[in-house]
Structures are given as structure tokens and as C-alpha cells.
Steps between C-alpha positions, in 0.01 A plus 500: 500500500594599144810717500553451873854519628419219742340278236853434369574336836876566523520279810467187284865545408589445867323164529661162439371261237334294776322803641389609154342161425122510453304422813247220463375433854286208611139558596551537873714398794252214556606353166866561585452302824322214325776484237777492761315240706478279191859550380694525830259372768764439769690826460474726808264788433472661846767504773385629839766477770546118522180419308476416129208463259556350156315611188279189512413561866420868441282409201306240700463718810378802303259275307348403832463865608326574169265206539408605852426860396279381216318260734438787742320686221769730362409593144731575209602867502427559870767662713722322755703719737830357628662656806813296574874546536760335273420139580390193300145571613498818290610315187255211546213742568586711195529207258195329650288812458611536137426132431149565637461778241515778759657846496756538778517812716842503674480693829788658689535317836596833657156645424284590798132416528376812319736446207403135464132593525543740205655225286236239590216738424651671195595165346168334593709213639327162538776301673777592744816294557717617789714389793328362807657772715371782278154342500489474878651842568295723270385355169199314640341830601613670178357230274169496686410831337603401146381283207729213611318166534789248482797509739814283508769551762838335555810512714797640312725254683355226277733331249807562714605352832813685603447708812817707513395791281459846655183589312290184542461516876124466535312182593236323296151611601203261525305487177230767498147351502379756246776441241639209300856379564702591189773239553246224568301603192816486286572147620148362448566406138212685334506519122514844342169596334481443125490781247614762750863554387566866416564638154729789412229766494357408843574731789756323720544759775339807640818658635430790730750782473707576808299809577807721551307793350136415576238226524622176339351412160488147359702449181360213292805296399410237240665160466656628178646801685658266755629247251655765277718635781567154643626395158704819469667413832572147381654603168664824607703416811740243357458263798604132494250222437256440790627802696451559871303817576487662842172673588632820653202707386162405653293277273185707547686788330507498121883490494513187714207342320642542148879532529540225758205256500400554136854486365578192710193308380563600142860374514440184704722628780492491880357784708645550849258651751583643844168622641564875534808719476753467780855585396667226705256232385541607136879479524473153655275395210747638245775288658283186511320511164757684281247686282578630152257792495306733725322831469408743775480865597813702566400520869534120530852510360585782741382282790695197375817703453467645851465159668816416700511142364482598131797385291596465135439126523131557571463653153752289304239268342299777334507534124270806503364726772230750408341789683150634457212653692706782652762745366852359470766759593823476296702517823334182629584312179869583533518440876329164461729391217811608694387318813337184364579459130172505302386792291136580581303542176241771500148455369178696462139400500163550662209286609321635192762350269527171687845571646788586262474702182871597500810332642877490469613220263729249674793579268490876571518744790263793538652841429469791741379829355781752548274802546262359762692204644198276425562130437324363191226245578571303183372469147155383387466148367369374165138584419510782757500868410586758765449867418565824687222756456415852614177616664327504160602140429756603237837323490797701624856481363753253637645630827196714583284413798134403476250237608589136425233316300510130412334288234550124480363152573572535872272806544172411675160573343402731785378525859235279657168684511660840428410604143587866561842418648559252216423762236730751669797266557474283186398729211487285187659212696820690581602524866553850639733411787502828691880471517731767365803389304704536184668281240842537342565447128620142561168406657595496869207604719546717810233551766522836674208476743127478548319789334305568820816509715660799326590779746446862398752709696479870413384403150786252445428133437669262743473126443540305826696219331787735413540609862463142625772376264741755647409402856569134420862588421552607864670212685265522801171488307310171479162626370390839371170653394431859398166682499376853455363678806318836524724805532374855553775653287566241227153347479662160544838398628696176498494270802700178533428199720803283571580170670865430579716195444562287813767665714516813281461853632388820327293798602241690294720804449783285364269325252347826382848649450608188308215552254558875479853436373367277222170652393361833386394727786127442447539119503679419822282405801434782743357248746639155587340248735686184608275200571580141603325369186297648218143376435471264203252294308538122518679518164765729651387830350551789743171672580551869440129556572544380860807718542300802385236418758770491769595850395139619515459349847794698637 
């Protein structure tokens, strides 16, 4: 790093004194829970529709889960997979597994049997905690051909009684004879096993990547990785004491895990849960619980803004709203502010760096690059060095594009059971993100696109994000995704997939012409498909890979 332009870290000048303070995180979120339970035992920790759990109750209930797992033979360091929506059961299972000394494997509830089977086998999972409905519908058969030997199931209606929500419409199933009842276990009053609490160097999570560009790999997030970013959220957002967080992002995803649950525990706040994303239910929860902070993908904010009941009052309690997990178009930021008041703060991170490694400080607004129209994702925090490098690994000048690489205490040690992939992605402990971006002289970071998504049209580079950002300025466009498709003349050409705002009208020719007026001739989409919705991951990231497969199926 000697003589490096980026070693000077110009972005430190953009941070407040609070954000520049040294980070000294606690050992783990288990210790944060125990501390809060001792200091503020009766403060609400989890709010779930009309249900509440205090810090003391959550500590006791998760102790009992830990004691049960240990009694069933779970050893320290074994893996526990959790496949649950945003409910108190997820939090109690997570904390209970950690108190038992286990490594947690969060699993996307949208995964199908084959995807879950890969995770259970690849992670050599010993215990599975899931909903009773998932167990009855497909997980029993999936787990039968896996290393799983301990199963706990629960009804995600537990810990709330209100029956008027649109997303919790299922009935409680009879307890499965081949699984333990998670809620009953939590209430049995078991003591947590002794000498099992995690330490900073222990692996906390095996977080499987979303698989947008291939088979998911398990990133090994340590407790120190998690606590560093949880502490950065606590010190860097400027929220009031004991803030109310709303869990917009799914907790199984690293953004939801760290920026919502982790930050809440580390600040002694209250976390509002609402099962899974439904725009009307989320707006109702905003009105009822008056949260101070939330983070979610841009697609979630698009859906909230498009809901007919959405008003400025729904968002009036927020001190900070952040976006992560999916590109944030500048047009959405301005439309949202004009319609509802808050400024959405961009952020950038990956599973491999335990959520954020760059964000927009709460006292600043992200600039937009004049040449490309790209919105900055933020500035790196203290103890974090972000560099832009060329194909040889050499740093490029400010303003020049290259691959984004990250070094810092949030970067994971590697991938579970993948030494070759670890060596390739983390040379000398530095994360090669696979994202293309650039940095300006003030230290603002801009993400252009995924390296693998670049389109080569007649020898010209086209980054999908640039075309998508233009499409988002069209008043009829709700969602946009751009991919390269084979072309006999150009090699590749640009194709756009669009979903429209409710009640809006536009045809493919109109959208293509709109882009042609605003982009170089080789960049505008020659093909435009309009779909009702675009395929997404559970974290809200649009799946370009699935859109390419639609093209190949035509």
C-alpha cells in the first residue's frame, strides 16, 4: 500500500467525528443481547404485529433453544440451517443456535428443494429449523437425503395474535411427529449450555451467495465481521437512543441480518417484523410502529411508492432510510423525495464483506457523476480501504473504471470448503468484488456494473446500469433490467426488460426511442420486452440471469 493513491483515504474528510470514531465492537450479538437483557430487561426488543418480546424474554427463550439443541447432541461448531421468514422464530432460532456454539446457515425461504439440498449437503448441516408448512410441503423429503439429524419446526403465527394481516393467512398445522416444536422448546425453560458462547474469531454464519451468476458459495462471516458492521451502523447513522428499526430486508440476507437485527441489538433498540414483504402491510406497520430506520432494495421502495395508500405520513417518522442489495437509480431517489419526503441513502456491500463497505453519511447527499449519470454508492468507513484496479491488479487513477477491491475488518476469511475460490476471490485477504466502478478525488465510490454483465456491442462496451438508469427516468417505467443478447451483426446487442407503473402505458418502440434520444447509438436497446414483473431474488435484486434464459428460450 506504500505510495498508493487510495492509502491516503480522501473519503475520511467526508465523515463526521462520530463516524470517524474508532470501532471497538463487543464479542458477538449474543453478548449484546445479554447486556441489553441485564440493563433494560423490560424494553421491547421484537414487535410482530400485535405481539411484543422484551429483551429479558428473548434472552430466556433463546437460552432454552440453545439448551435443547445441546441436549439433542449438537456439538460446538456444527451447522444449524434456519429457513424462516421475518418472524420472532427466526431471531430466537438464530440466537439459540449461537448460544449453543453452532454456526448458522441462513437459507432463503424461496429456495426450492434442489437449492436447499445443495446448502444442506455443502454446509454439512446437522440441524434444520424451519416453518411447519415448509417441513410438511417439501423439506421432510429434502432433509431425508442430507446430513440433518435434528429438526425443529414452528408456526410463524406464533408470538402474535392479530388475524387481520394479508400475509399471515395460513392455519397452524399439527406438530410433526418427526420434528420438535420450536415454540414449545423455547418456552420449556432450558438453560443454555456452559462454555459455548462464541468469540470474535468463530464463524457465525455460512451465508450462501444469491447465485445470480452461478452455484451459491458459502461466505464464512465471523462474529467479528458482524459486530464491526453492526457497530458501524450504530455509530454512523445518528439515530436517537433505543431506535426503532423496521426489518424491510429479509433477515436471512446479510443486509437484514447486520443492518437491521445486528444494529438493533447493538443499540438496544426495537426491531419491527412483518413476516414477508407486502407493500400494504409494510405501510400499515410504518403507521403503527413509527420506525426511525429501515434498509431495503430499490425494488421495495418502488413497490411502496406505487401503492395507492402510500402517503408522506407513512414515512414521516424516519430519521434515515437506506438502500442496498440492488442498484438505486437517481431518478427513483428524486421521485421518492418529491412524493414522500425522505432522501434514500445509497449503500454498497456484498455477502463477502458482511453487508456494507461504503455508504452515504447522514449529513451528506450522494453526488451523481455528470458523464455517466451514475449515483455514488457512498464513501468507505474507517478501517476500510477500497481500491480500483485494472486486470493486472494495479490501481487506476481517480475517475478511471476498474474492478472494486475491498480490505477491512468486515471482509470474510473465505468460502466454506472452497480453497480454490477463496484464493481467487481473496488474494492476500483483499476481496475482489467482481464489480466495476470508479472513485472520484473526494473519495466517493461509484458502481458501474457487474464485470460479467458487460455487453460487447460491435466492440463497444455497454454497461447495463447506464441504460437502466435512463429507462428509470421514463414516467411509465417501474422496473428495468438490461442484458446482452446474441446478434449476428454486432455480436451482442442490448435488450431491455421492463415492468410498468400501475395504470401507465408505453410500448416497446416508444421506450427504445426514448433511450435513443439520450444514449449513444450503440447503447440504446434494440429489443424491449414488457413483463408484468421482473424476476428477483428474495433480497430484491433483479435476476438478469433468468432474463437471459427467457431470451434463449424464445
